[in-house]
C-alpha positions as CSV (number, residue, x, y, z in Angstrom):
1,M,92.4,88.7,117.5
2,N,94.8,90.8,115.5
3,N,93.4,93.7,113.6
4,Y,96.1,94.4,111.0
5,D,95.5,96.3,107.8
6,F,97.0,94.1,105.1
7,G,96.4,96.9,102.6
8,I,99.5,98.8,103.9
9,L,101.8,96.1,102.4
10,S,103.3,96.5,99.0
11,P,101.8,94.1,96.4
12,L,104.8,91.8,96.5
13,R,104.8,91.6,100.3
14,F,101.1,91.1,100.4
15,E,101.5,88.0,98.1
16,Q,104.3,86.7,100.3
17,V,102.2,87.1,103.5
18,V,99.3,85.3,101.9
19,R,101.5,82.5,100.7
20,D,103.0,81.9,104.2
21,L,99.5,82.0,105.9
22,L,98.1,79.4,103.4
23,N,101.1,77.1,103.6
24,E,99.9,75.5,106.8
25,K,96.7,74.2,105.2
26,Y,97.8,73.6,101.6
27,G,101.6,73.0,101.7
28,I,104.4,74.5,99.7
29,F,103.2,76.7,96.8
30,E,104.7,77.1,93.4
31,N,105.8,80.8,92.9
32,F,106.2,82.7,89.7
33,A,108.5,85.5,88.6
34,E,107.3,89.2,88.9
35,G,105.5,90.5,85.9
36,K,102.3,89.6,84.1
37,D,101.0,86.6,86.0
38,G,98.2,85.4,83.6
39,G,95.8,85.2,86.5
40,I,98.1,83.2,88.9
41,D,100.1,84.6,91.8
42,F,101.0,81.2,93.1
43,R,99.8,77.6,92.6
44,Y,99.7,74.3,94.5
45,S,99.5,71.0,92.6
46,H,98.8,67.9,94.7
47,S,98.3,65.9,91.5
48,K,97.1,66.5,88.0
49,K,93.6,65.9,89.3
50,K,94.0,68.6,92.0
51,I,95.4,72.0,91.1
52,L,94.8,75.0,93.4
53,I,95.4,78.5,92.0
54,V,95.6,81.6,94.3
55,Q,95.2,85.2,93.1
56,C,95.9,88.1,95.4
57,K,94.3,91.5,95.0
58,K,95.3,94.6,97.0
59,Y,92.9,97.5,96.5
60,K,91.7,100.4,98.7
61,S,88.0,100.3,97.6
62,V,85.5,97.7,96.5
63,G,84.8,99.6,93.3
64,T,88.4,99.4,92.1
65,L,88.5,95.7,93.2
66,F,85.4,94.9,91.1
67,S,86.9,96.7,88.0
68,S,90.1,94.6,88.4
69,L,88.2,91.3,88.8
70,K,86.2,91.9,85.6
71,R,89.6,91.8,83.7
72,E,90.8,88.8,85.9
73,V,87.8,86.6,84.9
74,Q,88.9,86.8,81.2
75,K,92.3,85.3,82.1
76,L,90.8,82.3,83.8
77,Q,89.2,81.0,80.6
78,H,92.6,79.6,79.5
79,L,93.7,78.1,82.9
80,K,93.3,74.5,84.1
81,F,92.5,74.1,87.8
82,T,90.2,72.4,90.2
83,E,90.1,75.0,93.0
84,Y,90.5,78.8,93.0
85,L,91.1,81.1,95.9
86,L,90.7,84.9,95.7
87,V,92.5,86.8,98.5
88,V,91.8,90.5,98.9
89,S,93.2,93.1,101.3
90,L,89.7,94.5,102.0
91,D,86.8,93.3,104.2
92,L,83.7,92.5,102.1
93,T,80.0,92.3,102.9
94,P,78.0,89.1,102.1
95,G,76.5,91.0,99.2
96,S,79.9,91.9,97.8
97,K,81.0,88.3,98.0
98,E,77.9,87.2,96.2
99,T,78.6,89.8,93.4
100,I,82.1,88.3,93.0
101,I,80.7,84.8,92.8
102,N,78.3,85.8,90.1
103,L,81.1,87.6,88.3
104,Y,83.3,84.5,88.2
105,N,80.4,82.5,86.7
106,G,81.2,79.1,88.3
107,K,84.9,79.5,88.9
108,I,84.3,80.5,92.5
109,L,81.6,78.3,94.0
110,S,81.3,79.5,97.6
111,P,82.0,82.6,99.8
112,D,84.8,80.7,101.7
113,Q,86.9,80.7,98.5
114,I,87.1,84.5,98.9
115,I,89.6,85.3,101.7
116,T,89.4,88.9,103.2
117,N,91.4,91.1,105.5
118,S,89.5,89.7,108.6
119,D,90.2,86.1,107.4
120,L,93.9,86.9,107.1
121,N,94.0,88.3,110.6
122,F,92.3,85.1,111.9
123,L,94.9,82.9,110.1
124,L,97.7,85.1,111.5
125,G,96.4,84.4,115.0
126,L,96.7,80.7,114.7
127,P,99.6,79.2,116.7
128,A,101.2,77.6,113.6
129,N,101.3,81.0,111.9
130,Q,102.8,83.1,114.7
131,Y,106.1,83.2,113.0
132,V,104.5,85.2,110.1
133,E,104.0,88.3,112.4
134,F,107.7,88.2,113.2
135,K,108.7,87.7,109.6
136,Y,106.7,90.7,108.3
137,P,107.4,93.6,110.6
138,E,105.5,96.0,108.3
139,L,102.3,94.6,109.7
140,W,102.8,95.6,113.3
141,M,105.1,98.6,112.6
142,N,102.5,100.4,110.6
143,S,99.5,99.6,112.8
144,I,98.2,102.5,114.9
145,N,97.3,100.4,117.9
146,V,100.8,98.8,117.9
147,H,102.5,102.2,117.7
148,Q,100.5,103.2,120.8
149,K,101.7,100.0,122.5
150,I,105.3,100.7,121.5
151,F,105.2,104.3,122.7
152,H,103.5,103.3,126.0
153,L,106.0,100.6,126.8
154,G,109.2,102.1,125.5
155,F,109.6,105.8,124.8
156,L,110.1,106.9,128.4
157,Q,110.9,110.6,129.0
158,H,111.2,111.2,125.2
159,S,109.9,114.2,123.3
160,E,107.1,114.1,120.8
161,F,109.8,114.9,118.2
162,I,111.5,111.5,118.8
163,K,108.2,109.7,118.7
164,E,107.3,111.2,115.4
165,R,110.7,110.6,113.9
166,I,110.6,106.9,114.8
167,Q,107.0,106.5,113.6
168,E,108.0,108.2,110.3
169,S,110.9,105.8,109.9
170,L,108.8,102.7,110.5
171,K,106.2,103.9,108.0
172,N,108.6,103.5,105.1
173,F,110.8,100.7,106.4
174,V,111.3,97.7,104.2
175,P,112.8,94.7,106.1
176,Y,116.0,93.3,104.4
177,K,118.8,91.0,105.1
178,E,120.6,93.1,107.7
179,Y,117.5,93.6,109.7
180,Y,117.2,89.8,110.3
181,C,121.0,89.5,110.7
182,L,120.8,92.1,113.6
183,I,118.0,90.2,115.3
184,D,120.1,87.0,115.1
185,H,123.2,89.0,116.2
186,Y,121.5,90.2,119.4
187,K,120.7,86.6,120.5
188,T,124.3,86.2,121.4
189,N,125.5,89.8,121.7
190,N,124.4,92.9,123.6
191,I,125.9,95.4,121.3
192,A,125.4,96.1,117.6
193,I,127.0,98.8,115.5
194,I,125.3,99.8,112.3
195,A,127.9,101.5,110.0
196,G,127.5,102.9,106.5
197,N,127.6,105.9,104.2
198,P,125.3,108.9,104.9
199,G,121.7,108.4,103.7
200,I,121.8,104.6,103.4
201,G,119.3,104.1,106.2
202,K,121.3,103.4,109.4
203,T,119.0,105.3,111.7
204,T,115.8,103.8,110.1
205,L,117.3,100.3,110.6
206,S,118.1,101.1,114.2
207,H,114.5,102.3,114.8
208,A,113.1,99.0,113.3
209,L,115.3,96.9,115.5
210,I,114.3,99.0,118.6
211,A,110.6,98.5,117.7
212,H,111.1,94.8,117.4
213,Y,112.6,94.6,120.9
214,I,110.0,96.8,122.4
215,Y,107.1,95.0,120.8
216,F,108.2,91.4,121.2
217,E,110.6,91.5,124.1
218,K,109.0,94.3,126.2
219,Y,112.2,96.4,126.3
220,Q,112.2,100.1,126.9
221,L,114.1,102.6,124.8
222,I,116.7,104.9,126.3
223,D,117.9,107.3,123.7
224,I,121.3,108.8,124.8
225,S,122.3,110.2,121.4
226,Y,122.1,113.7,122.9
227,R,122.6,112.9,126.5
228,T,125.4,112.2,128.9
229,I,126.4,108.7,130.0
230,Q,125.6,109.7,133.6
231,E,121.9,110.3,132.6
232,A,121.7,106.8,131.2
233,E,123.3,105.0,134.1
234,P,120.2,104.9,136.4
235,Y,118.3,103.0,133.7
236,F,121.0,100.4,133.7
237,Y,120.1,99.4,137.2
238,T,116.3,99.2,136.7
239,P,114.6,95.7,136.5
240,T,113.0,96.7,133.1
241,P,115.0,95.3,130.1
242,S,116.4,98.3,128.2
243,I,117.8,99.0,124.8
244,F,120.1,102.1,124.6
245,L,120.5,104.0,121.4
246,I,123.5,106.2,120.3
247,D,122.6,107.6,116.9
248,D,125.5,109.0,114.8
249,F,128.2,107.7,117.2
250,L,131.5,109.8,117.0
251,G,129.7,112.3,114.8
252,K,128.5,114.5,117.7
253,I,131.6,114.5,120.0
254,K,135.0,115.8,119.7
255,L,137.7,113.1,119.4
256,E,140.3,114.6,121.6
257,K,142.4,113.7,124.7
258,G,140.8,114.3,128.1
259,N,137.3,113.7,126.8
260,D,135.3,112.4,129.7
261,Y,132.5,111.2,127.5
262,I,134.9,108.7,125.7
263,Q,136.1,107.3,129.0
264,L,132.6,107.0,130.5
265,L,131.3,105.4,127.3
266,L,134.1,102.8,127.4
267,Y,133.1,101.9,131.0
268,F,129.4,101.8,129.9
269,I,130.2,99.4,127.0
270,E,132.0,97.1,129.4
271,K,128.9,96.9,131.6
272,I,126.5,96.3,128.7
273,E,128.6,93.4,127.4
274,K,128.1,91.6,130.7
275,A,124.4,92.5,131.2
276,K,121.6,90.0,130.9
277,D,118.7,92.3,129.9
278,K,120.5,95.4,128.5
279,K,121.3,96.1,124.8
280,L,123.1,98.9,123.0
281,I,122.6,99.9,119.4
282,V,124.9,102.4,117.8
283,T,124.9,104.0,114.3
284,S,128.0,105.6,112.8
285,R,129.1,106.9,109.5
286,E,131.6,104.4,108.2
287,Y,134.3,106.9,107.4
288,I,134.2,108.3,110.9
289,L,134.8,104.8,112.4
290,R,137.7,104.4,110.0
291,K,139.1,107.8,111.1
292,A,138.9,106.9,114.7
293,N,140.7,103.6,114.1
294,R,143.4,105.2,112.1
295,E,144.2,108.2,114.2
296,S,145.4,108.4,117.8
297,Y,142.3,109.6,119.5
298,P,141.0,108.1,122.7
299,A,138.0,106.9,120.6
300,N,140.5,104.5,119.0
301,E,140.2,102.2,122.0
302,I,136.4,102.1,121.8
303,S,136.4,101.6,118.0
304,Q,138.7,98.6,118.4
305,R,136.7,97.3,121.3
306,I,133.5,97.3,119.4
307,S,134.8,96.4,115.9
308,H,133.5,92.8,116.1
309,Y,130.0,94.2,116.7
310,V,129.9,96.1,113.4
311,I,127.3,95.3,110.7
312,E,127.9,97.5,107.7
313,L,125.2,98.7,105.3
314,K,126.5,98.8,101.7
315,S,123.7,98.4,99.2
316,F,120.2,97.0,98.6
317,T,118.9,94.4,96.2
318,R,116.8,95.6,93.3
319,R,113.7,94.3,95.0
320,I,114.4,96.2,98.2
321,R,115.1,99.4,96.2
322,T,111.7,98.9,94.5
323,E,109.8,98.5,97.7
324,I,111.5,101.4,99.4
325,L,110.5,103.6,96.4
326,Y,107.0,102.2,96.5
327,N,106.6,102.9,100.2
328,H,107.8,106.5,99.9
329,L,105.4,107.2,97.0
330,K,102.5,105.5,98.7
331,N,103.0,107.3,102.1
332,S,104.0,110.6,100.7
333,E,101.7,113.7,100.5
334,L,102.2,113.9,96.8
335,Q,99.2,114.7,94.7
336,P,97.9,111.8,92.6
337,D,98.8,113.5,89.3
338,F,102.5,113.6,90.4
339,I,102.5,109.9,91.2
340,D,100.7,109.1,87.9
341,N,103.4,111.0,86.0
342,F,106.1,109.1,87.8
343,L,104.6,105.7,87.2
344,K,103.9,106.4,83.5
345,N,107.6,106.9,82.9
346,N,110.6,104.5,83.1
347,F,110.9,104.5,86.9
348,K,113.3,101.5,86.6
349,A,115.9,104.1,85.7
350,V,115.4,105.4,89.3
351,I,115.6,102.0,90.9
352,D,118.9,101.1,89.0
353,H,120.5,104.6,89.4
354,E,124.0,104.7,90.9
355,N,123.0,107.6,93.2
356,Y,119.9,105.8,94.6
357,S,119.7,106.0,98.4
358,P,116.7,106.0,100.8
359,R,117.4,109.5,102.0
360,I,117.4,110.9,98.4
361,I,114.2,109.1,97.7
362,E,112.7,110.6,100.9
363,H,113.6,114.1,99.8
364,L,112.4,113.8,96.2
365,T,109.0,112.5,97.4
366,N,108.6,115.5,99.7
367,P,106.0,118.0,98.3
368,K,107.6,120.8,100.3
369,L,110.6,120.6,98.0
370,L,108.5,120.6,94.8
371,K,106.9,124.1,95.1
372,N,107.9,125.1,91.6
373,V,107.5,121.7,89.9
374,Q,104.5,120.9,87.7
375,A,103.0,117.4,87.9
376,T,103.8,116.8,84.2
377,E,107.5,117.5,84.9
378,Y,107.8,115.5,88.1
379,F,109.6,112.4,86.8
380,A,112.0,114.4,84.7
381,F,112.7,116.6,87.8
382,F,113.2,113.5,89.9
383,L,115.7,111.9,87.5
384,Q,117.6,115.1,86.9
385,N,118.1,115.7,90.6
386,L,119.0,112.1,91.2
387,Q,121.7,112.5,88.5
388,K,123.0,115.7,90.3
389,S,122.4,114.8,93.9
390,D,124.1,117.9,95.2
391,K,121.1,119.9,93.9
392,I,118.9,117.9,96.4
393,W,120.9,119.2,99.4
394,E,120.7,122.7,98.1
395,M,116.9,122.4,97.9
396,V,116.8,120.9,101.5
397,Y,118.9,123.8,102.7
398,N,116.9,126.5,101.0
399,N,113.7,125.1,102.4
400,L,114.8,125.1,106.1
401,P,112.3,127.1,108.3
402,N,114.7,129.9,109.2
403,D,118.4,131.1,109.4
404,L,118.9,129.4,112.8
405,Y,118.2,126.0,111.3
406,K,120.7,126.8,108.5
407,L,123.3,127.9,111.0
408,I,122.9,124.6,112.9
409,L,123.2,122.6,109.8
410,L,126.4,124.4,108.6
411,N,127.9,124.0,112.1
412,R,127.1,120.3,112.0
413,F,128.9,119.8,108.7
414,V,131.9,121.9,109.9
415,I,132.2,119.8,113.1
416,S,131.9,116.5,111.3
417,E,134.6,117.4,108.9
């Protein structure tokens, strides 16, 4: 049986998972807009004589759950229903379930009306619900035992740095339209190019797609971002399905005549296109792709060859922005008083800000960059630096471990320009 921790999901995603897992038994549920729910997360009405209400509660401890349920009981006095299900992200003892039944004073009649984390894992394991695991990658991406499975199967001859980087990406990843588009794209293509502006999440999306192929399709990852094509070629002829990654394509190589890398890469792309069990995923800054297409570099031939494989990242919906922000706050090492200060203020101003990007959110939730910031000043600091995003990169630069890191960073920017 699965052993997923449903508590890792955002509140909205938790409700969505619960709805999908219950659909098989109860049918299509009626959903409600985000906001004050009046005691209802979703509802199923078979007739006026049979109305089922479902309430989802995502808490880390039984104590906080009980405190919330005491307020929840008051809402039920004004609702009409024949059956009530309480779904919690925790596992509960028989005694805790009995306490909840007594608390609800007749609204919950038996323990099987309280669905726990273990119950959700059981439902997820039913054949009819197998699609749910695919639909919600946050479940398996954030599970420790799954990470071990991914690393064991896929990250051959890779450093611990690469492992940690990918694991960090998956921790905060929120699946969105382009993620599912790429999975569909790979059903009929062997190559995908993720293009977009710096900081929008190209590398994170590539890591999520790689994790999907390793977990579900048993592929192995061959990262050739910093390697030669010759080093990758032996893996092309192995019987194991492989997915090759080139992160920041054209950002690390000189676009000039006589570049052997370009010629070898073109040959490699041609072989990938014809392969049955080999995939290539490439990330590139959108403006560099345009430059290669516009100017007479040998990379022009590659850019034109792969142009129909490009999926461009441009923006996120408001819901996705909210969930990305939630994940970074939840998974950060920020002290609770910093998070409390943030949530007490108008954080919608962050979600709707024109400078919003996942990379900026990542930096502004990093305690190492907040050494001189008080908890009471955190939200104001966050918003001020979002307004003047150049200040963020100055903070990142000043907090690099030593001068060598700074030299490498400066060199990287000079070369990319």
